[in-house]
C-alpha positions as a Markdown table, in Angstrom:
| # | Residue | x | y | z |
|---|---|---|---|---|
| 1 | Met | 0.1 | 1.7 | 4.6 |
| 2 | Phe | 3.1 | 0.7 | 2.6 |
| 3 | Ile | 3.5 | -2.7 | 0.8 |
| 4 | His | 6.7 | -3.3 | -1.2 |
| 5 | Cys | 5.6 | -4.6 | -4.6 |
| 6 | Asp | 7.4 | -5.2 | -7.8 |
| 7 | Val | 4.5 | -4.7 | -10.3 |
| 8 | Ser | 6.2 | -7.0 | -12.8 |
| 9 | Val | 5.9 | -10.0 | -10.4 |
| 10 | Glu | 2.3 | -11.3 | -10.2 |
| 11 | Ser | 2.7 | -12.8 | -6.7 |
| 12 | Asp | 3.8 | -9.4 | -5.4 |
| 13 | Val | 0.8 | -7.7 | -7.0 |
| 14 | Lys | -1.6 | -10.3 | -5.6 |
| 15 | Asn | -0.1 | -10.0 | -2.2 |
| 16 | Ala | -0.4 | -6.2 | -2.2 |
| 17 | Val | -4.1 | -6.4 | -3.3 |
| 18 | Asp | -4.8 | -9.2 | -0.8 |
| 19 | Thr | -3.2 | -7.2 | 2.0 |
| 20 | Ala | -5.1 | -4.0 | 1.2 |
| 21 | Val | -8.4 | -5.9 | 1.1 |
| 22 | Ser | -7.6 | -7.7 | 4.4 |
| 23 | Ile | -6.9 | -4.3 | 6.1 |
| 24 | Phe | -9.7 | -2.2 | 4.5 |
| 25 | Gly | -12.3 | -4.8 | 3.6 |
| 26 | Lys | -12.4 | -3.8 | -0.1 |
| 27 | Leu | -10.8 | -1.7 | -2.8 |
| 28 | Asp | -12.6 | 1.4 | -3.9 |
| 29 | Ile | -10.0 | 2.5 | -6.4 |
| 30 | Leu | -6.8 | 1.3 | -8.1 |
| 31 | Val | -4.0 | 3.7 | -9.1 |
| 32 | Asn | -1.6 | 2.0 | -11.5 |
| 33 | Asn | 1.2 | 4.5 | -11.1 |
| 34 | Ala | 4.4 | 2.5 | -11.8 |
| 35 | Ala | 6.7 | 3.1 | -14.7 |
| 36 | Thr | 10.3 | 2.6 | -15.7 |
| 37 | Gly | 12.8 | 3.8 | -18.2 |
| 38 | Asp | 16.4 | 4.7 | -18.3 |
| 39 | Pro | 17.0 | 8.5 | -18.7 |
| 40 | Arg | 20.6 | 7.7 | -19.6 |
| 41 | Lys | 19.4 | 5.9 | -22.7 |
| 42 | Pro | 17.0 | 8.3 | -24.4 |
| 43 | Ser | 17.6 | 7.0 | -27.9 |
| 44 | Ile | 16.3 | 3.7 | -29.1 |
| 45 | Val | 19.7 | 2.8 | -30.4 |
| 46 | Asp | 21.1 | 3.0 | -26.8 |
| 47 | Asn | 18.7 | 0.4 | -25.6 |
| 48 | Asp | 18.8 | -3.4 | -26.0 |
| 49 | Ser | 16.1 | -6.0 | -25.8 |
| 50 | Ala | 16.6 | -6.5 | -22.1 |
| 51 | Asp | 15.8 | -2.8 | -21.5 |
| 52 | Val | 12.7 | -3.0 | -23.6 |
| 53 | Glu | 11.5 | -6.2 | -21.9 |
| 54 | Arg | 11.9 | -4.6 | -18.5 |
| 55 | Ala | 10.0 | -1.5 | -19.5 |
| 56 | Leu | 7.2 | -3.7 | -20.9 |
| 57 | Arg | 7.0 | -5.9 | -17.8 |
| 58 | Val | 6.7 | -2.8 | -15.6 |
| 59 | Asn | 4.8 | -0.4 | -17.8 |
| 60 | Leu | 2.4 | -2.8 | -19.5 |
| 61 | Ile | 2.3 | -6.1 | -17.7 |
| 62 | Gly | 2.3 | -4.3 | -14.3 |
| 63 | Ser | -0.8 | -2.3 | -15.2 |
| 64 | Phe | -2.5 | -5.5 | -16.4 |
| 65 | Leu | -1.6 | -7.4 | -13.2 |
| 66 | Gly | -2.8 | -4.6 | -10.9 |
| 67 | Thr | -6.1 | -4.4 | -12.8 |
| 68 | Lys | -6.6 | -8.1 | -12.8 |
| 69 | His | -6.1 | -8.6 | -9.1 |
| 70 | Ala | -8.0 | -5.5 | -8.1 |
| 71 | Ala | -11.0 | -6.7 | -10.2 |
| 72 | Arg | -11.3 | -9.9 | -8.2 |
């Protein structure tokens, strides 16, 4: 099963969890395995606040949203 999901968008995460539950009846496990970063910008001085905000949305908020909706 594949469900396109931007983990930084709560409605996408909710839809992914809801779809999995509707197909399988329940969730037994959640793997929060999304991350982002720009290998072309390895130094902090190469990044701007938009780069950091995107990384936080995916790497931190995405994990939170996955856990939140899987726990329902």
